[in-house]
Rosetta silent file (secondary structure, phi, psi, omega in degrees, C-alpha in Angstrom):
SEQUENCE: MGLISTILKGGMGNAAGAVVDVAGAFRPNATRQMELGHEAFTAALDQHGAEFQYGRLGLFDRLMNGLNRLPRPMLALGTLGLFVYAMLDPVAFGSRMQGLAYVPEPLWWLLGAIVSFYFGARELHYVRRPTDMPKPKVMRKTPTTNPALEAWRAERGG
SCORE:     score description
SCORE:     0.000 S_00000001
   1 L     0.000  -10.620 -177.943    8.724   11.586   58.395 S_00000001
   2 H   -63.465  -43.634 -175.885    8.612    8.160   56.873 S_00000001
   3 H   -72.051  -43.843 -177.964    5.036    7.348   57.828 S_00000001
   4 H   -61.178  -46.923 -173.880    3.867   10.860   56.851 S_00000001
   5 H   -71.649  -28.857  179.999    5.536   10.767   53.411 S_00000001
   6 H   -72.301  -37.172  178.871    4.090    7.233   52.705 S_00000001
   7 H   -65.487  -45.598 -179.808    0.569    8.595   53.533 S_00000001
   8 H   -66.554  -37.616  176.333    1.117   11.619   51.387 S_00000001
   9 H   -60.187  -28.880 -178.170    2.467    9.533   48.482 S_00000001
  10 H   -71.663  -36.779 -175.848   -0.615    7.428   48.567 S_00000001
  11 H   -90.622  -25.793 -167.856   -2.931   10.345   48.116 S_00000001
  12 H  -121.443   -6.761  178.463   -0.911   12.744   46.037 S_00000001
  13 L    70.540 -130.487  174.533    1.490   10.755   43.729 S_00000001
  14 L   -63.189  -24.801  177.296    4.397   12.730   42.618 S_00000001
  15 H   -69.299  -16.940  178.009    3.450   15.874   44.582 S_00000001
  16 H   -64.431  -34.525 -178.088    4.346   14.040   47.751 S_00000001
  17 H   -67.222  -38.360  173.813    7.947   14.440   47.017 S_00000001
  18 H   -65.599  -41.464  178.499    7.457   18.226   46.841 S_00000001
  19 H   -66.925  -36.499  170.751    5.654   18.296   50.130 S_00000001
  20 H   -63.182  -45.610  173.884    8.471   16.238   51.740 S_00000001
  21 H   -58.319  -33.796  178.981   11.032   18.702   50.432 S_00000001
  22 H   -70.373  -42.747 -177.784    9.074   21.671   51.665 S_00000001
  23 H   -60.973  -36.953  177.626    8.668   19.998   55.127 S_00000001
  24 H   -59.895  -33.291 -173.500   12.567   19.363   55.089 S_00000001
  25 H   -72.268  -29.450 -178.523   13.025   23.059   54.716 S_00000001
  26 H   -92.894  -35.859  178.841   11.195   23.787   57.946 S_00000001
  27 L  -131.488  119.518 -175.199   12.159   20.712   60.016 S_00000001
  28 L   -64.457  157.860 -178.991   15.544   19.059   59.398 S_00000001
  29 L   -74.547  116.968 -176.696   15.663   15.231   58.834 S_00000001
  30 H   -72.059  -32.969  178.091   16.424   13.851   62.308 S_00000001
  31 H   -63.036  -42.295 -169.158   17.699   10.506   60.939 S_00000001
  32 H   -70.401  -39.723 -177.152   20.238   12.311   58.699 S_00000001
  33 H   -58.721  -45.783 -178.866   21.296   14.501   61.716 S_00000001
  34 H   -65.883  -34.029  176.109   21.948   11.436   63.850 S_00000001
  35 H   -66.167  -48.542  175.797   23.939    9.862   61.019 S_00000001
  36 H   -59.225  -42.290  178.197   26.093   12.974   60.659 S_00000001
  37 H   -64.675  -31.873  172.060   26.565   13.183   64.337 S_00000001
  38 H   -65.913  -43.969  177.388   27.679    9.547   64.399 S_00000001
  39 H   -60.131  -40.731  179.535   30.108   10.260   61.626 S_00000001
  40 H   -66.912  -37.431 -179.486   31.610   13.192   63.439 S_00000001
  41 H   -74.179  -38.133 -178.960   32.004   11.139   66.665 S_00000001
  42 H   -66.883  -38.074  176.904   33.575    8.228   64.792 S_00000001
  43 H   -64.859  -39.891  176.983   36.034   10.625   63.117 S_00000001
  44 H   -68.740  -30.841  173.123   37.008   12.147   66.460 S_00000001
  45 H   -72.311  -41.680  175.505   37.546    8.639   67.866 S_00000001
  46 H   -59.276  -39.121  179.803   39.626    7.713   64.859 S_00000001
  47 H   -69.059  -42.888 -178.541   41.781   10.809   65.197 S_00000001
  48 H   -68.793  -38.768  177.988   42.276   10.229   68.881 S_00000001
  49 H   -65.757  -19.616 -177.375   43.192    6.599   68.342 S_00000001
  50 H   -72.637  -23.614  173.595   45.747    7.594   65.746 S_00000001
  51 H   -57.186  -34.970 -170.416   47.653    9.329   68.482 S_00000001
  52 L  -109.391   25.741 -174.090   48.256    6.076   70.265 S_00000001
  53 L   -80.937  -21.528  174.547   49.090    3.768   67.406 S_00000001
  54 L   -97.707  124.408 -164.799   52.801    3.821   68.332 S_00000001
  55 L   -70.591  -61.903 -169.753   53.285    2.089   71.623 S_00000001
  56 L   -90.124  135.934 -177.710   56.498    3.239   73.256 S_00000001
  57 L  -100.974  149.430  179.596   57.283    6.790   74.055 S_00000001
  58 L   -76.144  175.803 -178.848   60.886    8.037   74.113 S_00000001
  59 H   -54.643  -54.759 -175.579   62.689    9.576   77.078 S_00000001
  60 H   -51.188  -49.673  178.375   61.802   13.112   76.092 S_00000001
  61 H   -59.870  -37.532  178.265   58.103   12.264   75.894 S_00000001
  62 H   -69.928  -42.882 -178.401   58.086   10.487   79.274 S_00000001
  63 H   -64.165  -48.019  179.058   60.040   13.385   80.818 S_00000001
  64 H   -63.294  -40.724  175.167   57.486   15.972   79.513 S_00000001
  65 H   -65.817  -30.940  172.826   54.563   13.921   80.667 S_00000001
  66 H   -68.524  -45.181  176.012   56.100   13.651   84.092 S_00000001
  67 H   -56.744  -39.654 -174.588   56.641   17.507   84.145 S_00000001
  68 H   -65.895  -27.371 -179.902   53.119   18.116   83.045 S_00000001
  69 L   -88.128   -2.281 -172.245   51.785   16.141   86.062 S_00000001
  70 L   -82.856  -33.125 -178.806   53.880   18.010   88.629 S_00000001
  71 H   -56.500  -48.464 -174.634   52.108   21.359   89.216 S_00000001
  72 H   -62.193  -51.666 -177.664   48.975   20.354   90.804 S_00000001
  73 H   -68.335  -33.742  177.455   50.318   17.978   93.426 S_00000001
  74 H   -66.920  -32.423  174.462   53.176   20.458   94.180 S_00000001
  75 H   -66.078  -45.014 -177.218   50.706   23.207   94.775 S_00000001
  76 H   -67.570  -52.697 -176.872   48.535   21.053   96.959 S_00000001
  77 H   -70.599  -28.766  173.921   51.295   19.475   99.001 S_00000001
  78 H   -65.089  -43.464  178.657   53.092   22.964   99.235 S_00000001
  79 H   -64.862  -39.188  174.094   50.006   24.436  100.824 S_00000001
  80 H   -67.961  -32.231  179.656   49.711   21.701  103.339 S_00000001
  81 H   -67.314  -29.393  174.488   53.430   21.992  104.041 S_00000001
  82 H   -66.756  -30.187  177.622   52.780   25.746  104.903 S_00000001
  83 H   -77.123  -32.531  177.832   50.375   24.756  107.555 S_00000001
  84 H   -69.498  -42.671 -177.920   52.748   22.227  108.962 S_00000001
  85 H   -64.620  -36.677  177.351   55.662   24.791  108.841 S_00000001
  86 H   -64.709  -31.905 -175.067   53.323   27.438  110.601 S_00000001
  87 H   -78.178  -44.487 -175.943   52.674   24.897  113.469 S_00000001
  88 H   -72.795  -46.990 -170.562   56.357   23.869  113.817 S_00000001
  89 L  -137.315   74.201 -178.835   58.073   27.257  113.625 S_00000001
  90 H   -58.565  -34.574 -175.595   55.546   30.188  114.008 S_00000001
  91 H   -75.343  -36.800 -178.775   58.156   32.917  114.282 S_00000001
  92 H   -78.613  -31.519  176.362   59.979   31.883  111.051 S_00000001
  93 H   -66.987  -37.446  177.439   56.728   31.329  109.255 S_00000001
  94 H   -68.182  -37.889  174.656   55.630   34.817  110.256 S_00000001
  95 H   -61.508  -42.143 -177.790   58.913   36.356  108.972 S_00000001
  96 H   -67.802  -42.183  178.547   58.454   34.496  105.742 S_00000001
  97 H   -67.912  -28.471  173.619   54.899   35.807  105.369 S_00000001
  98 H   -71.298  -27.204  172.081   56.107   39.376  106.093 S_00000001
  99 H   -70.083  -31.787  178.949   58.572   38.882  103.197 S_00000001
 100 H   -73.970  -17.948  179.663   55.715   38.077  100.868 S_00000001
 101 H   -72.724  -25.024  179.969   54.114   41.466  101.787 S_00000001
 102 L   -85.393    6.372  177.489   57.076   43.138   99.895 S_00000001
 103 L   -74.177  134.872  177.804   56.260   41.323   96.596 S_00000001
 104 L   -62.257  147.028 -177.155   54.923   43.870   94.154 S_00000001
 105 H   -60.377  -45.944 -179.277   51.155   43.828   93.314 S_00000001
 106 H   -53.353  -34.143  178.414   51.791   43.311   89.498 S_00000001
 107 H   -66.187  -38.275 -179.942   53.661   40.165   90.335 S_00000001
 108 H   -65.065  -41.631  177.210   50.869   38.842   92.310 S_00000001
 109 H   -58.355  -45.683 -177.917   48.485   39.449   89.274 S_00000001
 110 H   -61.686  -47.713  178.056   50.874   37.643   87.000 S_00000001
 111 H   -58.837  -38.532  177.596   51.032   34.664   89.379 S_00000001
 112 H   -65.984  -40.437 -173.443   47.198   34.675   89.663 S_00000001
 113 H   -71.453  -42.941 -179.211   46.827   34.838   85.789 S_00000001
 114 H   -63.175  -43.592  177.444   49.242   31.940   85.334 S_00000001
 115 H   -63.911  -43.436  175.719   47.707   29.817   87.892 S_00000001
 116 H   -67.827  -29.649 -173.770   44.108   30.548   86.739 S_00000001
 117 H   -75.431  -48.696 -179.393   44.977   29.967   83.079 S_00000001
 118 H   -61.253  -45.173  176.377   46.535   26.567   83.967 S_00000001
 119 H   -69.549  -36.112  179.267   43.734   25.349   86.084 S_00000001
 120 H   -65.395  -39.694 -176.793   41.132   26.881   83.776 S_00000001
 121 H   -68.018  -39.063  176.760   42.637   25.087   80.809 S_00000001
 122 H   -66.381  -42.120 -173.740   42.619   21.710   82.657 S_00000001
 123 H   -68.615  -43.160  179.596   39.020   22.207   83.830 S_00000001
 124 H   -62.824  -30.332 -174.621   37.956   23.088   80.168 S_00000001
 125 H   -70.073  -38.289 -175.995   39.795   20.021   78.937 S_00000001
 126 H   -88.177  -24.766 -178.592   37.629   17.674   81.232 S_00000001
 127 H   -77.980  -34.853 -177.174   34.364   19.601   80.711 S_00000001
 128 L   -67.015  130.151  172.115   34.636   19.472   76.912 S_00000001
 129 L  -133.782  157.296 -177.273   33.352   16.213   75.355 S_00000001
 130 H   -58.771  -31.163 -179.929   32.989   15.117   71.831 S_00000001
 131 H   -69.190  -14.344 -178.459   29.222   14.869   72.212 S_00000001
 132 H   -79.970  -13.769 -175.378   29.168   18.624   73.061 S_00000001
 133 L   -66.431  147.351 -174.971   30.200   19.557   69.583 S_00000001
 134 L   -64.980  142.968 -178.215   27.613   21.374   67.521 S_00000001
 135 L   -74.811  134.541 -175.311   25.872   19.070   65.190 S_00000001
 136 L   -70.287  145.406  179.652   26.824   19.679   61.476 S_00000001
 137 L   -79.331  148.342 -176.534   24.189   21.183   59.402 S_00000001
 138 L   -67.649  123.829  175.341   22.597   19.234   56.671 S_00000001
 139 L   -94.080  123.726 -178.182   23.958   20.284   53.281 S_00000001
 140 L   -98.883  129.489  175.542   21.546   20.124   50.388 S_00000001
 141 L   -75.143  136.677  173.209   23.043   19.547   47.012 S_00000001
 142 L   -96.143  145.676 -175.474   22.178   22.143   44.459 S_00000001
 143 L   -69.354  144.325 -174.730   21.873   21.247   40.879 S_00000001
 144 L   -67.892  -36.305 -171.952   25.211   22.086   38.902 S_00000001
 145 L  -122.435  153.421  178.073   23.188   23.611   36.090 S_00000001
 146 L  -111.511  112.988 -174.764   20.098   25.858   35.999 S_00000001
 147 H   -57.034  -38.166 -176.615   17.745   24.705   33.332 S_00000001
 148 H   -72.062  -34.315  177.861   16.045   28.163   33.026 S_00000001
 149 H   -67.993  -38.714  176.794   19.384   29.897   32.739 S_00000001
 150 H   -64.477  -37.361  176.807   20.588   27.375   30.112 S_00000001
 151 H   -69.242  -38.883 -178.605   17.435   27.974   28.132 S_00000001
 152 H   -69.176  -43.386  174.762   17.825   31.767   28.335 S_00000001
 153 H   -60.290  -41.594  170.885   21.480   31.457   27.118 S_00000001
 154 H   -61.370  -36.338  177.591   20.314   29.249   24.166 S_00000001
 155 H   -63.431  -46.572 -178.305   17.839   31.826   23.187 S_00000001
 156 H   -75.043  -10.137 -179.339   20.469   34.672   23.275 S_00000001
 157 L    78.289   27.595 -179.615   22.875   32.452   21.270 S_00000001
 158 L  -149.200    0.000    0.000   25.568   32.322   23.831 S_00000001
């Protein structure tokens, strides 16, 4: 809009400002949107960096980080272990699988919900990116006083 506004200012004087404002109502200022997007991205990076300003973690933090990393490998290795167990002792594996048949259906639903929420949350964590955030809308400053309203109030004496 810089070139267009320069051309319009050359031919129309002060009216060019009004044309630029009207054009801004229909098409937002792309430069300002990029600036706001950069500010939001910088703020997100600063917030993320603030989490790591203190270097050493305590024993509890390290223990919780370790526990948070266990479910996925345990599920994967446990599934592979079931295949190995089925090949080594098919009779015992069959009896264990028959025991699973006695687990009530609501308990299977609960297990499925827990596992799907766990993996779904992790997937969503990796899918989301700071650049996917919606761009902030450009806020226009409105005048704090309304000249016509002030003139009307002055006429009425109040």
